[in-house]
Structure formats: C-alpha cells, structure tokens
C-alpha positions in Angstrom: 26.0 -14.2 -0.8 24.9 -17.4 0.8 21.1 -17.3 1.1 20.0 -20.1 3.4 16.5 -18.9 4.4 13.5 -16.8 3.4 12.2 -14.4 6.0 8.8 -12.7 6.0 8.6 -9.5 8.0 6.7 -6.2 8.2 7.4 -2.6 9.2 9.0 -3.6 12.5 8.9 -0.1 14.0 5.3 0.8 13.0 3.1 1.9 15.9 -0.4 3.1 15.2 -1.7 4.8 18.4 -1.4 2.5 21.4 1.7 0.3 21.3 -0.4 -2.6 22.5 -1.7 -2.8 18.9 1.7 -4.1 17.7 0.4 -7.7 17.7 -2.4 -6.6 15.4 0.1 -4.9 13.0 2.3 -8.0 13.2 -0.6 -10.1 11.8 0.1 -8.6 8.4 3.3 -10.5 8.1 1.7 -13.7 9.3 -1.2 -13.2 6.8 1.2 -12.7 3.9 3.2 -15.7 5.0 0.0 -17.8 5.0 -0.8 -16.6 1.4 2.7 -17.2 -0.1 4.9 -19.5 2.0 4.0 -22.7 0.2 4.8 -21.4 -3.2 8.1 -19.8 -2.1 9.2 -22.8 -0.1 8.6 -25.0 -3.2 10.4 -22.5 -5.5 13.4 -22.1 -3.3 13.6 -25.3 -1.2 14.7 -23.0 1.7 13.5 -22.6 5.2 10.7 -20.0 5.3 10.2 -18.2 8.6 8.8 -15.0 10.1 10.5 -12.2 12.1 8.1 -9.8 13.8 7.8 -7.5 16.8 5.0 -8.8 18.9 4.4 -10.1 22.4 7.1 -12.5 23.5 9.0 -12.2 20.2 12.8 -12.2 20.2 12.9 -9.1 18.0 12.2 -5.9 20.0 11.2 -2.7 18.3 11.5 -1.1 21.7 15.2 -1.9 21.6 15.7 -0.3 18.2 13.9 2.9 19.3 16.2 2.9 22.4 19.3 2.5 20.2 18.2 5.8 18.5 17.5 7.3 22.0 13.8 7.5 21.3 10.6 6.3 22.9 8.5 3.7 21.0 5.5 5.7 19.8 3.8 6.8 16.6 5.5 10.1 16.4 9.0 8.5 16.5 8.0 5.9 14.0 7.3 8.7 11.6 10.7 10.3 12.5 12.5 7.1 11.6 10.4 6.2 8.6 12.9 7.7 6.1 15.9 7.5 8.3 19.1 7.4 6.2 21.8 7.6 8.9 21.9 4.2 10.7 24.2 3.6 13.6 26.4 0.5 13.5 24.7 -0.9 16.6 21.3 -0.8 14.9 22.7 -2.6 11.8 24.3 -5.3 14.1 20.9 -5.8 15.9 19.1 -6.3 12.6 21.8 -8.6 11.3 21.3 -11.0 14.3 17.8 -11.8 12.8 18.3 -11.4 9.0 21.8 -12.6 8.3 22.1 -14.8 5.1 18.4 -14.3 4.4 16.3 -13.1 1.5 13.5 -10.9 2.9 9.9 -10.7 1.8 8.5 -7.6 3.5 4.9 -6.3 3.8 4.8 -2.5 3.5 8.2 -2.1 5.1 9.6 1.4 5.5 12.4 3.0 3.5 14.4 2.9 6.7 14.2 -0.9 6.8 15.0 -1.1 3.1 18.0 1.0 3.8 19.0 -1.4 6.6 18.8 -4.4 4.3 20.8 -2.7 1.6 23.5 -1.8 4.1 23.6 -5.4 5.2 23.6 -6.6 1.6 20.3 -8.5 2.1 18.0 -8.7 -0.9 14.5 -7.6 -0.1 11.2 -7.7 -2.0 8.7 -5.3 -0.5 5.0 -6.2 -1.0 2.2 -3.7 -0.8 -1.4 -3.3 -1.9 -1.7 -1.6 -5.2 -3.9 1.5 -5.0 -6.1 0.3 -7.9 -9.0 -1.5 -6.2 -11.7 -1.7 -8.9 -10.5 -4.6 -11.0 -11.8 -8.2 -10.8 -9.6 -8.6 -7.7 -7.3 -6.5 -5.6 -3.6 -7.2 -6.1 0.0 -6.3 -5.0 2.7 -4.1 -6.2 6.3 -4.9 -5.7 9.4 -2.8 -5.0 12.9 -4.0 -4.2 16.4 -2.9 -3.1 18.1 -5.0 -5.9 18.1 -4.2 -9.6 18.4 -7.9 -10.5 15.0 -8.5 -8.9 13.5 -5.4 -10.3 14.5 -6.4 -13.9 12.8 -9.8 -13.3 9.6 -8.1 -12.0 9.1 -6.0 -15.1 7.8 -8.8 -17.4 5.0 -9.3 -14.9 4.0 -5.7 -14.8 0.2 -5.2 -15.3 -0.5 -3.5 -18.6 -2.3 -0.2 -18.0 -4.6 -0.9 -21.0 -6.3 -3.6 -18.8 -6.8 -1.2 -16.0 -8.4 1.3 -18.4 -10.6 -1.5 -19.7 -11.7 -2.3 -16.1 -12.5 1.4 -15.5 -14.5 1.4 -18.8 -16.6 -1.5 -17.5 -17.3 0.4 -14.3 -18.4 3.4 -16.4 -20.6 1.2 -18.6 -22.3 -0.3 -15.5 -22.8 3.3 -14.2 -24.3 4.3 -17.5 -26.7 1.4 -17.7 -27.8 1.7 -14.1 -28.8 5.3 -14.7 -27.4 6.4 -11.4 -27.7 10.1 -10.7 -24.8 12.0 -9.1 -26.2 15.4 -8.1 -22.9 17.2 -7.4 -20.5 18.9 -9.7 -16.9 20.0 -9.1 -13.8 18.8 -7.3 -13.7 15.7 -5.1 -11.3 15.7 -2.2 -10.7 12.4 -0.3 -9.8 12.2 3.4 -7.4 9.6 4.8 -6.8 7.6 7.9 -5.2 9.5 10.8 -2.1 7.3 10.8 -0.9 6.3 7.4 2.6 5.8 6.0 1.6 7.8 2.9 1.1 10.9 5.1 4.7 11.0 6.4 6.8 13.9 5.1 9.8 15.5 6.7 9.7 13.0 9.6 6.2 13.6 10.7 2.6 12.7 9.9 0.8 15.5 8.0 -2.8 16.4 8.6 -5.5 17.9 6.5 -5.6 21.2 8.3 -2.1 21.9 7.1 -3.3 22.1 3.6 -5.9 24.9 4.0 -4.3 27.0 1.2 -4.6 24.0 -1.3 -8.2 23.6 -0.4 -9.0 27.3 -0.8 -7.2 27.3 -4.1 -9.4 24.5 -5.4 -12.5 26.2 -4.0 -11.7 29.3 -6.2 -12.0 27.1 -9.3 -15.1 25.1 -8.5 -17.3 23.6 -5.8 -15.3 21.3 -3.6 -16.8 18.1 -2.0 -14.9 16.4 0.8 -15.3 12.7 1.5 -14.3 11.8 5.0 -12.4 8.5 5.5 -14.4 6.3 7.8 -11.3 5.2 9.7 -10.1 8.7 10.5 -10.1 9.0 14.3 -10.6 12.8 14.0 -13.8 12.8 12.0 -15.4 15.6 14.1 -12.3 17.8 13.8 -12.3 17.3 10.0 -16.0 18.2 9.7 -15.5 21.4 11.6 -12.5 22.3 9.5 -14.3 21.6 6.2 -17.3 23.6 7.3 -15.1 26.5 8.3 -13.7 26.6 4.8 -17.2 26.4 3.4 -16.5 23.2 1.6 -19.2 20.6 1.0 -19.2 17.5 3.1 -20.2 14.3 1.3 -22.1 11.6 3.2 -21.2 7.9 3.0 -24.0 7.0 0.6 -21.9 8.2 -2.4 -19.8 5.3 -3.7 -16.3 6.2 -4.7 -16.4 4.5 -8.1 -19.8 6.0 -8.9 -18.3 9.4 -8.3 -15.3 8.5 -10.6 -17.8 7.5 -13.3 -19.8 10.7 -13.1 -19.0 13.3 -15.8 -19.9 16.0 -13.3 -16.7 15.2 -11.2 -13.9 17.0 -13.0 -11.0 16.8 -10.6 -9.8 14.6 -7.7 -7.4 15.6 -4.9 -6.1 14.3 -1.6 -3.1 14.8 0.7 -1.6 11.6 -0.8 -4.4 9.0 -1.2 -4.3 6.2 -3.8 -7.6 7.4 -5.0 -5.7 10.1 -7.0 -4.0 7.2 -8.9 -7.3 5.4 -9.5 -9.0 8.6 -10.8 -6.8 9.0 -13.8 -8.0 5.6 -15.2 -11.4 7.2 -15.2 -10.0 10.2 -17.2 -10.1 12.5 -14.3 -7.3 15.0 -13.5 -5.9 14.5 -10.1 -3.4 15.9 -7.6 -1.8 15.3 -4.3 -1.1 18.1 -1.8 2.3 16.7 -0.8 5.0 14.8 -2.7 4.6 11.1 -2.7 7.5 8.8 -2.1 6.3 5.6 -3.8 5.9 5.7 -7.6 2.7 3.9 -8.7 1.9 3.1 -12.3 4.7 5.1 -13.8 5.5 2.6 -16.5 9.3 3.1 -15.9 11.9 0.5 -16.6 14.5 2.4 -14.6 15.4 0.8 -11.2 14.6 2.7 -8.1 13.6 1.5 -4.6 10.5 3.7 -4.7 9.2 2.2 -8.0 6.3 -0.1 -7.4 5.6 -2.7 -10.1 2.0 -3.8 -10.2 1.5 -7.5 -10.6 -2.1 -8.8 -10.9 -2.3 -12.5 -9.9 1.0 -14.0 -11.0 2.3 -13.5 -7.5 0.2 -16.5 -6.4 2.2 -18.8 -8.6 5.3 -20.8 -7.7 7.0 -19.9 -11.0 6.8 -16.1 -10.3 8.8 -16.5 -7.1 11.2 -19.0 -8.7 11.9 -16.4 -11.4 12.3 -13.2 -9.4 14.3 -14.7 -6.6 16.6 -16.7 -8.9 19.5 -14.1 -9.1 20.2 -14.9 -5.4 19.7 -18.6 -5.3 21.8 -21.4 -6.8 18.7 -23.4 -7.8 15.0 -22.6 -8.1 12.1 -24.9 -9.0 8.9 -24.5 -11.0 5.6 -26.3 -11.5 3.6 -26.8 -14.7 0.3 -25.9 -13.3 -1.3 -23.0 -11.4 -4.6 -22.2 -9.9 -7.1 -20.8 -12.4 -7.9 -17.1 -11.9 -10.9 -16.6 -9.6 -12.4 -13.1 -9.2 -12.3 -11.7 -5.6 -9.9 -14.4 -4.3 -7.6 -11.8 -2.6 -10.6 -9.7 -1.5 -12.0 -12.7 0.3 -8.6 -13.7 1.7 -8.0 -10.2 3.1 -11.7 -9.6 4.0 -11.5 -6.3 2.2 -14.3 -5.4 -0.2 -13.5 -1.8 -1.3 -16.5 -0.9 -3.3 -17.8 -4.4 -3.6 -20.4 -6.5 -1.8 -19.1 -9.6 -0.2 -18.4 -11.9 -1.9 -19.8 -11.0 -5.4 -18.8 -8.3 -7.9 -21.9 -6.3 -7.2 -21.0 -2.6 -6.9 -22.3 -0.9 -3.7 -21.2 1.7 -1.2 -17.9 0.7 0.4 -18.6 -1.7 3.1 -17.1 0.3 6.0 -18.9 3.4 4.9 -22.2 2.0 6.3 
C-alpha cells in the first residue's frame, strides 16, 4: 500500500449521554496527537493530521448512523460497537477520510477496526492500560495487522516489574500501619457509560448481575465501592442495600484495599481493577466476558490482544520500529527523554490513587 499520511482519530461514533458532548470526546484524539505527533512525524516524515467528529468537522458521525438507519445516541453507539456487517456505503464514506493513511486511534471500537481492516488500512489502537499503580500510567496497544503486533512484542512490559511495583505498595501499607476494618469480597462499581460494559449490542448495568452478587454473598461479606462518576449513584445504593451488601465510603483507598490481607477476592462487571488485583495476589472475576485481553502474555496475534508498553511509546524510535512494515523509510534519533515519574499522569491530569503531583498515596482524587 502507498502510505502517504498518518491520521489520529478516536471512536468516531461514541456518544456518552448528550450528543453535544461529542466535542469533549473528540478532545481525546487531539490530546493524543499533542503527546505523540512530533515523534511520529520525525520517525515517518509523513503528514500527521486528525480526523474527528466535532462541531464544524467534515466527518459526520450523524451521517454514519443514518447510513445504518439509526439515530445518533448512546444506545445505538453500543449497538454498533461490535458491528461486523458493514454496508459498502459506510466503507466508502470512511475511505474518503482515511484512504492511503496509517491510523493511530485512541480507544477506537472493534467496528472501526473492522472498517480499517476491510479498507486495508493499518491501525494502531492506543488505550490506557488498566494497571494504574506504577511510577506512571501508561498505554497498551492493539492493532489490526500482525506485522505491527510482532514489532510491539519486544516492548511488552514484563509482569515481574508490575509485581514489584505492587510489592512496593504493600511495603508502604505495611510500614504505614494502616488499618482496614473490613474482611471479605470487594466489588467495584463502574461508570454508567463505558465501552467495557458493552455486551450483545447494549450497555449492561449492575442490577442485571444480582445472581452473581448473591452468589458472592453466600461465600463471604461483600463490600461494594461505588464509582464516583456513575450517574446512577442513588439507584446503585438502593440496589446494594436491598441485597444486604455493605456500601463502602470513599475514604477507602483502592490500593490500600488491595494491600489488605483481609480482602480475599475482587469482582466487577468488567472493571480493570480485576486486572490490577491479581498483581496483589488477589483472586478476581468479572461478571461478563471481556473483549480486550490485558496482560495475557501471549505472542499470538489477535485484534483484541493489548500489549502493555510502559514509556517507550514516548520515543521516536518506538514509532519508527512498529510502523516500519508499512513505510519505505523510517528515521530514528540517538537520544530520548529520561524517564520521569508521573509524566503521563500530569499530562492527562489523572492521578488515580496519587496526590498531584507527587507519588504520595492517598484516596483517589475524585473520591473526595
């Protein structure tokens, strides 16, 4: 193929509540472009642009929904999230914007990955890795091309390092002498609209998993931690109380709970906290199957496999390497920025479990 440009994009059909929030969602692509565009442009010597659905943009998500005979809303976004059958008119519309491009996507849907595969457009999908307790937050990468996947594997974060970071958290917890006065199973709530909650073309809700919660309650005390961004907090509280589960207040820090020997098991509908828990030697489960495969240590290509990369993605040479199968020439530099703790936390203004801007462990900022 003749790759003549690099395009940053996001989940172009995602709607979270009011459609007027599309401009806010589109900022994710612009943010990722700001972080990576200079390295990628140097590595490829190609034009680097952005395609997004936002006010006054050429691309229209409304038009795509209309081509499927659907209204543009959250419910129909979830219906199309895993869409496999794609009409020719939809493919032609996407091709107008992405022809001869190599795509860098931020949390794009399997539907969009399918579109790019059908159009023979290589795509690298970038997402936040669910592990949030290391010296910095970092990305995981999936792709629709095995050539890119194979080049991602050497950068895969060794799980030993994640276990070591968890051990440091446990050592801190031990030295602080923090007391956790609960014992049993910890269940995490999630945001109301989340791609990880989509199953069978719709967004699942906690109330649908009553049997799973009652099963856990038969084995031990169950403590439910509400997500602060859940728009249905009062509904969740009433549901949890009806099932006679324990409701945790926001003063309990997630990583302190993971460190506590009294917490034996962690569960959620599909939260990344179930991935983190196992690095603290906790058993964990999700109530529904998860599409993306995190920290599976597989070398077998699959579009759902997410390869964790710690900080190499900030370097020019990383992009020169992984994109090289689809470019005649790529370029490298001899130097890179030295690692700095919290660089990505600060860039994203996200301090899960940490006090801005230090490493001090406190209650999650948005829990307050």
